C-alpha positions as a Markdown table, in Angstrom:
| # | Residue | x | y | z |
|---|---|---|---|---|
| 1 | Met | 57.8 | -24.3 | 80.7 |
| 2 | Glu | 56.9 | -21.8 | 83.3 |
| 3 | Gln | 53.9 | -22.7 | 85.7 |
| 4 | Thr | 52.5 | -20.6 | 88.4 |
| 5 | Asn | 50.0 | -22.2 | 90.9 |
| 6 | Thr | 47.4 | -19.7 | 91.8 |
| 7 | Ser | 44.4 | -20.6 | 93.8 |
| 8 | Arg | 40.9 | -19.5 | 92.5 |
| 9 | Arg | 40.5 | -17.7 | 95.9 |
| 10 | Asp | 43.5 | -15.4 | 95.5 |
| 11 | Phe | 42.3 | -14.7 | 91.9 |
| 12 | Leu | 38.9 | -13.4 | 93.1 |
| 13 | Leu | 40.5 | -11.7 | 96.0 |
| 14 | Thr | 42.8 | -9.8 | 93.7 |
| 15 | Gly | 39.9 | -8.9 | 91.5 |
| 16 | Leu | 37.8 | -7.7 | 94.3 |
| 17 | Leu | 40.5 | -5.4 | 95.5 |
| 18 | Thr | 41.0 | -4.1 | 92.0 |
| 19 | Gly | 37.3 | -3.2 | 91.9 |
| 20 | Met | 37.4 | -1.4 | 95.3 |
| 21 | Thr | 40.4 | 0.6 | 94.1 |
| 22 | Ala | 38.5 | 1.5 | 90.9 |
| 23 | Ile | 35.6 | 2.9 | 93.1 |
| 24 | Gly | 37.8 | 5.0 | 95.1 |
| 25 | Cys | 38.6 | 2.8 | 98.3 |
| 26 | Ser | 41.9 | 3.4 | 100.0 |
| 27 | Pro | 44.1 | 0.4 | 99.7 |
| 28 | Lys | 45.1 | 0.7 | 103.4 |
| 29 | Asp | 41.6 | 1.4 | 104.4 |
| 30 | Pro | 39.2 | -0.8 | 102.8 |
| 31 | Phe | 36.1 | 0.8 | 104.3 |
| 32 | Thr | 34.4 | 3.2 | 101.9 |
| 33 | Ala | 35.4 | 6.8 | 102.5 |
| 34 | Asp | 31.7 | 8.2 | 102.3 |
| 35 | Ala | 30.1 | 5.4 | 104.3 |
| 36 | Pro | 27.1 | 6.8 | 106.3 |
| 37 | Ala | 27.8 | 6.9 | 110.2 |
| 38 | Glu | 24.6 | 5.0 | 110.9 |
| 39 | Ile | 25.7 | 1.8 | 108.9 |
| 40 | Lys | 26.3 | -1.0 | 111.5 |
| 41 | Pro | 28.6 | -4.0 | 111.1 |
| 42 | Ser | 26.9 | -7.1 | 109.7 |
| 43 | Gly | 29.3 | -9.5 | 111.4 |
| 44 | Glu | 29.9 | -11.2 | 108.0 |
| 45 | Lys | 33.6 | -10.8 | 107.2 |
| 46 | Val | 35.0 | -10.7 | 103.6 |
| 47 | Lys | 38.7 | -11.6 | 102.9 |
| 48 | Leu | 40.6 | -9.2 | 100.7 |
| 49 | Leu | 44.1 | -9.0 | 99.4 |
| 50 | Ser | 45.9 | -5.8 | 100.3 |
| 51 | Val | 48.5 | -4.0 | 98.1 |
| 52 | Asp | 51.2 | -5.4 | 100.5 |
| 53 | Gly | 50.0 | -8.9 | 99.6 |
| 54 | Glu | 48.5 | -9.5 | 103.0 |
| 55 | Ile | 45.1 | -11.1 | 103.5 |
| 56 | Ile | 42.8 | -8.8 | 105.5 |
| 57 | Glu | 39.2 | -9.1 | 106.6 |
| 58 | Val | 36.5 | -6.4 | 106.2 |
| 59 | Asp | 32.9 | -6.3 | 107.5 |
| 60 | Lys | 30.7 | -6.7 | 104.4 |
| 61 | Ala | 28.4 | -4.0 | 105.5 |
| 62 | Phe | 31.1 | -1.3 | 104.7 |
| 63 | Leu | 31.8 | -2.4 | 101.2 |
| 64 | Lys | 30.5 | -0.6 | 98.1 |
| 65 | Pro | 29.2 | -2.7 | 95.3 |
| 66 | Val | 31.3 | -2.6 | 92.3 |
| 67 | Pro | 29.4 | -0.8 | 89.5 |
| 68 | Gln | 28.5 | -2.6 | 86.4 |
| 69 | Leu | 30.6 | -1.8 | 83.3 |
| 70 | Pro | 28.9 | 0.3 | 80.6 |
| 71 | Thr | 26.9 | -1.6 | 78.1 |
| 72 | Ile | 28.9 | -2.4 | 74.9 |
| 73 | Thr | 27.1 | -1.7 | 71.7 |
| 74 | Asn | 26.9 | -4.3 | 69.0 |
| 75 | Ala | 29.0 | -1.8 | 66.8 |
| 76 | Glu | 31.8 | -1.8 | 69.5 |
| 77 | Ala | 31.4 | -5.6 | 70.0 |
| 78 | Arg | 32.3 | -6.0 | 66.2 |
| 79 | Val | 35.7 | -4.4 | 66.9 |
| 80 | Gly | 36.8 | -6.4 | 69.9 |
| 81 | Ile | 39.2 | -5.6 | 72.6 |
| 82 | Pro | 42.1 | -3.7 | 71.6 |
| 83 | Gly | 45.7 | -5.4 | 71.7 |
| 84 | Lys | 44.3 | -8.8 | 72.5 |
| 85 | Lys | 44.5 | -12.1 | 70.7 |
| 86 | Phe | 42.5 | -14.7 | 72.6 |
| 87 | Val | 43.5 | -18.4 | 72.5 |
| 88 | Met | 42.3 | -21.6 | 74.1 |
| 89 | Val | 44.3 | -24.7 | 75.0 |
| 90 | Ile | 42.5 | -28.0 | 75.6 |
| 91 | Asp | 44.4 | -30.7 | 77.6 |
| 92 | Leu | 43.0 | -34.1 | 76.5 |
| 93 | Ser | 44.8 | -35.9 | 79.2 |
| 94 | Arg | 42.7 | -34.2 | 81.9 |
| 95 | Cys | 39.3 | -34.7 | 80.4 |
| 96 | Lys | 36.9 | -37.2 | 82.3 |
| 97 | Ser | 33.8 | -36.1 | 80.3 |
| 98 | Leu | 32.1 | -34.7 | 83.4 |
| 99 | Lys | 30.6 | -32.1 | 81.0 |
| 100 | Lys | 30.6 | -29.4 | 83.6 |
| 101 | Cys | 31.9 | -27.2 | 80.8 |
| 102 | Gln | 28.9 | -28.0 | 78.6 |
| 103 | Ser | 26.3 | -27.5 | 81.3 |
| 104 | Ala | 27.8 | -24.2 | 82.4 |
| 105 | Cys | 28.0 | -22.9 | 78.8 |
| 106 | Asn | 24.2 | -24.1 | 78.2 |
| 107 | His | 23.1 | -22.4 | 81.4 |
| 108 | Met | 24.8 | -19.0 | 80.9 |
| 109 | His | 23.9 | -18.7 | 77.3 |
| 110 | His | 20.4 | -20.1 | 77.6 |
| 111 | Val | 21.1 | -22.8 | 75.0 |
| 112 | His | 18.1 | -24.9 | 73.8 |
| 113 | Ser | 17.9 | -28.1 | 76.0 |
| 114 | Gly | 18.4 | -30.3 | 72.9 |
| 115 | Gln | 21.6 | -28.5 | 71.8 |
| 116 | Asn | 25.2 | -27.9 | 73.0 |
| 117 | Trp | 27.9 | -25.3 | 72.2 |
| 118 | Val | 30.4 | -27.5 | 73.8 |
| 119 | Lys | 30.4 | -31.0 | 72.6 |
| 120 | Val | 32.4 | -33.8 | 74.2 |
| 121 | Tyr | 33.1 | -36.7 | 71.9 |
| 122 | Pro | 34.6 | -40.1 | 72.6 |
| 123 | Met | 37.6 | -40.5 | 70.2 |
| 124 | Gln | 39.8 | -43.3 | 69.1 |
| 125 | Asp | 42.4 | -42.8 | 66.5 |
| 126 | Ala | 42.8 | -46.4 | 65.5 |
| 127 | Asp | 41.5 | -49.9 | 66.3 |
| 128 | His | 44.3 | -50.8 | 68.8 |
| 129 | Thr | 44.9 | -47.3 | 70.3 |
| 130 | Ala | 43.4 | -46.0 | 73.6 |
| 131 | Pro | 40.2 | -44.0 | 73.5 |
| 132 | Tyr | 40.0 | -40.6 | 75.0 |
| 133 | Trp | 37.6 | -37.7 | 75.3 |
| 134 | Gln | 37.7 | -34.6 | 73.0 |
| 135 | Pro | 35.8 | -31.4 | 74.1 |
| 136 | Thr | 34.9 | -29.5 | 70.8 |
| 137 | Ile | 34.0 | -25.9 | 70.7 |
| 138 | Cys | 34.1 | -23.2 | 68.0 |
| 139 | Met | 37.7 | -22.8 | 66.8 |
| 140 | His | 37.6 | -19.0 | 66.3 |
| 141 | Cys | 39.7 | -19.5 | 63.2 |
| 142 | Asp | 42.0 | -16.7 | 61.9 |
| 143 | Glu | 40.8 | -17.7 | 58.3 |
| 144 | Pro | 37.1 | -18.6 | 59.2 |
| 145 | Pro | 35.2 | -20.0 | 56.2 |
| 146 | Cys | 32.0 | -19.1 | 58.0 |
| 147 | Val | 32.7 | -15.4 | 57.7 |
| 148 | Lys | 33.5 | -15.8 | 54.0 |
| 149 | Val | 30.2 | -17.4 | 53.0 |
| 150 | Cys | 27.8 | -15.2 | 55.2 |
| 151 | Pro | 25.9 | -13.0 | 52.7 |
| 152 | Val | 24.7 | -10.4 | 55.3 |
| 153 | Asp | 27.8 | -10.1 | 57.4 |
| 154 | Ala | 26.1 | -11.7 | 60.5 |
| 155 | Thr | 29.1 | -13.8 | 61.2 |
| 156 | Phe | 32.2 | -11.6 | 61.7 |
| 157 | Lys | 35.7 | -11.8 | 63.0 |
| 158 | Arg | 37.0 | -9.3 | 65.5 |
| 159 | Glu | 40.4 | -7.7 | 65.9 |
| 160 | Asp | 41.1 | -9.9 | 69.1 |
| 161 | Gly | 40.5 | -13.0 | 67.0 |
| 162 | Ile | 37.0 | -14.0 | 68.3 |
| 163 | Val | 34.4 | -14.9 | 65.8 |
| 164 | Leu | 30.9 | -13.9 | 66.7 |
| 165 | Ile | 27.3 | -13.9 | 65.4 |
| 166 | Asp | 25.0 | -10.9 | 65.1 |
| 167 | Ser | 21.5 | -12.4 | 65.3 |
| 168 | Asp | 20.0 | -9.1 | 64.5 |
| 169 | Arg | 21.6 | -9.6 | 60.9 |
| 170 | Cys | 21.3 | -13.4 | 60.7 |
| 171 | Ile | 18.7 | -14.6 | 58.1 |
| 172 | Gly | 19.0 | -18.2 | 58.9 |
| 173 | Cys | 20.4 | -19.4 | 55.5 |
| 174 | Arg | 22.8 | -21.7 | 57.3 |
| 175 | Phe | 25.6 | -21.1 | 54.8 |
| 176 | Cys | 27.9 | -20.7 | 57.7 |
| 177 | Met | 26.9 | -24.1 | 59.2 |
| 178 | Ala | 27.7 | -25.7 | 55.8 |
| 179 | Ala | 31.1 | -24.0 | 55.6 |
| 180 | Cys | 32.3 | -24.8 | 59.1 |
| 181 | Pro | 34.6 | -28.0 | 58.9 |
| 182 | Tyr | 34.3 | -28.5 | 62.7 |
| 183 | Ser | 30.3 | -28.8 | 62.8 |
| 184 | Thr | 30.3 | -26.5 | 66.0 |
| 185 | Arg | 27.3 | -24.4 | 64.9 |
| 186 | Val | 23.7 | -25.2 | 65.8 |
| 187 | Phe | 20.5 | -23.8 | 64.3 |
| 188 | Asn | 17.6 | -22.4 | 66.5 |
| 189 | Trp | 14.6 | -24.2 | 64.9 |
| 190 | Glu | 12.6 | -22.9 | 67.7 |
| 191 | Lys | 12.8 | -20.4 | 70.6 |
| 192 | Pro | 15.2 | -21.8 | 73.2 |
| 193 | Asp | 13.1 | -23.2 | 76.0 |
| 194 | Thr | 15.2 | -21.7 | 78.6 |
| 195 | Val | 14.8 | -18.1 | 77.5 |
| 196 | Ser | 12.3 | -16.2 | 79.6 |
| 197 | Asp | 10.0 | -13.7 | 78.2 |
| 198 | Glu | 11.8 | -10.9 | 79.9 |
| 199 | Leu | 15.2 | -12.0 | 78.5 |
| 200 | Ala | 13.7 | -12.4 | 75.0 |
| 201 | Ala | 12.5 | -8.8 | 75.0 |
| 202 | Gln | 15.9 | -7.4 | 75.6 |
| 203 | Pro | 18.1 | -6.2 | 72.8 |
| 204 | Tyr | 20.5 | -8.8 | 71.4 |
| 205 | Ser | 24.1 | -8.6 | 72.5 |
| 206 | Cys | 26.8 | -10.0 | 70.2 |
| 207 | Glu | 29.1 | -10.4 | 73.2 |
| 208 | Ser | 26.9 | -12.3 | 75.4 |
| 209 | Ser | 25.1 | -14.1 | 72.4 |
| 210 | Leu | 21.8 | -13.4 | 74.3 |
| 211 | Pro | 19.0 | -13.7 | 73.8 |
| 212 | Gln | 19.0 | -16.5 | 71.3 |
| 213 | Lys | 16.4 | -16.2 | 68.6 |
| 214 | Lys | 14.4 | -18.5 | 66.6 |
| 215 | Gly | 15.5 | -19.0 | 62.9 |
| 216 | Thr | 19.2 | -17.9 | 63.6 |
| 217 | Val | 22.6 | -19.7 | 64.2 |
| 218 | Gly | 24.3 | -20.0 | 67.5 |
| 219 | Lys | 27.7 | -21.2 | 68.6 |
| 220 | Cys | 30.5 | -20.9 | 71.3 |
| 221 | Asp | 31.5 | -17.3 | 71.5 |
| 222 | Phe | 34.5 | -17.5 | 73.8 |
| 223 | Cys | 32.5 | -15.4 | 76.4 |
| 224 | Pro | 33.9 | -12.0 | 75.4 |
| 225 | Asp | 31.5 | -10.4 | 77.9 |
| 226 | Met | 33.6 | -12.0 | 80.6 |
| 227 | Ser | 37.0 | -11.1 | 79.2 |
| 228 | Arg | 35.9 | -7.5 | 79.3 |
| 229 | Lys | 35.4 | -8.1 | 83.1 |
| 230 | Gly | 38.7 | -9.8 | 83.5 |
| 231 | Glu | 37.0 | -13.1 | 84.1 |
| 232 | Leu | 37.3 | -16.5 | 82.4 |
| 233 | Pro | 34.9 | -18.1 | 80.0 |
| 234 | His | 32.1 | -20.1 | 81.7 |
| 235 | Cys | 33.5 | -23.5 | 80.4 |
| 236 | Val | 37.0 | -22.8 | 81.7 |
| 237 | Ala | 35.7 | -21.7 | 85.2 |
| 238 | Ala | 33.3 | -24.7 | 85.5 |
| 239 | Cys | 35.8 | -27.4 | 84.7 |
| 240 | Pro | 37.1 | -29.0 | 88.0 |
| 241 | Asn | 40.1 | -30.7 | 86.2 |
| 242 | Gly | 41.6 | -27.7 | 84.5 |
| 243 | Val | 41.1 | -29.1 | 81.0 |
| 244 | Phe | 40.6 | -25.6 | 79.5 |
| 245 | Ala | 43.2 | -22.8 | 79.6 |
| 246 | Phe | 42.2 | -19.4 | 78.2 |
| 247 | Gly | 44.4 | -16.4 | 77.5 |
| 248 | Asp | 46.1 | -13.8 | 75.3 |
| 249 | Met | 48.5 | -15.0 | 72.7 |
| 250 | Asn | 50.0 | -11.5 | 72.6 |
| 251 | Glu | 50.8 | -11.8 | 76.4 |
| 252 | Asp | 51.9 | -15.4 | 75.8 |
| 253 | Thr | 49.8 | -16.5 | 78.8 |
| 254 | Val | 46.9 | -18.9 | 79.4 |
| 255 | Thr | 45.3 | -19.9 | 82.7 |
| 256 | Asn | 42.7 | -22.4 | 83.8 |
| 257 | Gly | 41.9 | -20.5 | 86.9 |
| 258 | Ser | 44.2 | -22.5 | 89.2 |
| 259 | Glu | 47.4 | -22.7 | 87.1 |
| 260 | Thr | 49.0 | -20.2 | 84.6 |
| 261 | Phe | 51.2 | -21.2 | 81.8 |
| 262 | Arg | 53.3 | -19.6 | 79.1 |
| 263 | Phe | 51.3 | -20.4 | 76.0 |
| 264 | Ser | 54.2 | -20.9 | 73.7 |
| 265 | Asp | 56.1 | -23.2 | 76.1 |
| 266 | Leu | 53.0 | -25.2 | 76.9 |
| 267 | Val | 52.1 | -25.9 | 73.2 |
| 268 | Lys | 55.9 | -26.6 | 72.5 |
| 269 | Asp | 56.7 | -28.8 | 75.3 |
| 270 | Lys | 53.4 | -31.0 | 75.2 |
| 271 | Ala | 53.2 | -31.3 | 71.6 |
| 272 | Gly | 50.1 | -29.1 | 71.0 |
| 273 | Tyr | 48.3 | -29.3 | 67.7 |
| 274 | Arg | 45.3 | -27.8 | 66.0 |
| 275 | Leu | 42.4 | -29.8 | 64.5 |
| 276 | Met | 42.3 | -30.1 | 60.7 |
| 277 | Asp | 45.2 | -27.6 | 60.5 |
| 278 | Asp | 45.9 | -28.7 | 56.9 |
| 279 | Leu | 42.6 | -26.9 | 55.8 |
| 280 | Gly | 44.3 | -23.6 | 56.4 |
| 281 | Thr | 41.6 | -22.2 | 58.8 |
| 282 | Lys | 44.3 | -21.4 | 61.4 |
| 283 | Pro | 42.2 | -22.2 | 64.5 |
| 284 | Ser | 42.7 | -20.4 | 67.8 |
| 285 | Val | 42.1 | -23.5 | 69.8 |
| 286 | Tyr | 45.0 | -25.8 | 70.5 |
| 287 | Tyr | 45.0 | -29.4 | 71.8 |
| 288 | Leu | 47.3 | -31.2 | 74.0 |
| 289 | Pro | 47.6 | -35.1 | 73.2 |
| 290 | Pro | 45.9 | -37.5 | 75.8 |
| 291 | Val | 49.2 | -38.9 | 77.2 |
| 292 | Asn | 49.9 | -39.6 | 80.9 |
| 293 | Arg | 46.1 | -39.2 | 81.4 |
| 294 | Asn | 44.8 | -38.4 | 84.8 |
| 295 | Phe | 41.7 | -40.6 | 84.4 |
| 296 | Pro | 40.9 | -43.9 | 82.8 |
| 297 | Phe | 38.4 | -43.7 | 79.9 |
| 298 | Glu | 34.9 | -44.6 | 80.9 |
| 299 | Asn | 32.1 | -44.4 | 78.5 |
| 300 | Lys | 29.0 | -43.9 | 80.6 |
| 301 | Asp | 25.4 | -42.6 | 79.9 |
| 302 | Pro | 24.0 | -39.7 | 82.0 |
| 303 | Gln | 22.8 | -42.3 | 84.6 |
| 304 | Gly | 26.3 | -43.6 | 85.2 |
| 305 | Thr | 25.8 | -46.9 | 83.4 |
| 306 | Lys | 28.7 | -48.1 | 81.3 |
| 307 | Lys | 27.9 | -48.3 | 77.6 |
| 308 | Ser | 29.0 | -51.5 | 75.6 |
């Protein structure tokens, strides 16, 4: 198995340099070519990675902001990102149930405070076996039963393997919830309490799943809006223990932001498996068994008190 250790800092520096190149900054001269002469140095330095692999420092005042990517229409979102096949690997040996993944997902998607798109379950396979934590998200199946039962084509599967919901089409019949064997979908019985009036007035985006609407279904979306920017899903980026690794099966690569793995070797060498694989849903989420665990299993409530 190939493993490359990469710091989050280097990952961000490379992305920033790429963004500067895209807006016309010279790799050897990181200052903007058309910077007005009256701009004065701020004294705040920003570290960048040069094309020669060297860390350089540039005054923040001379950097151009990276422009926002053009808005993706829902019609374009239904197609997906060409040439990609997104996949997630969840390493159960690393999970401590910190639920940073859950809180980050809820915050970025404005999920109702009583619901979660990322669920972390205490699991035990038999009476005398060791318990462990299992994060559970939408499996983004290659044969998704939720898509097959939706009467209005609100739930759909893209070319890159991601299964999304178009809330503009959703009629709230909940057939998809009944069809999902993983129970990863939630129903918005009321307007999510974290959605502001300003956000609620915006057009719905299939890629960001925002804004969530009363009377529709919500679920994990693999954060395709982040993938378009070359960034990791919120759950992956938020986990301090590297439990989640996300990537492209076509490139045979997944990363948790700190480490990069060859997907095929990782799953093969660590006996990866998929939940309820016998159902024929062909999930895009793979699990690594909880062996040689990094942390002891502790079942605590949110106040830190151990449960009996």
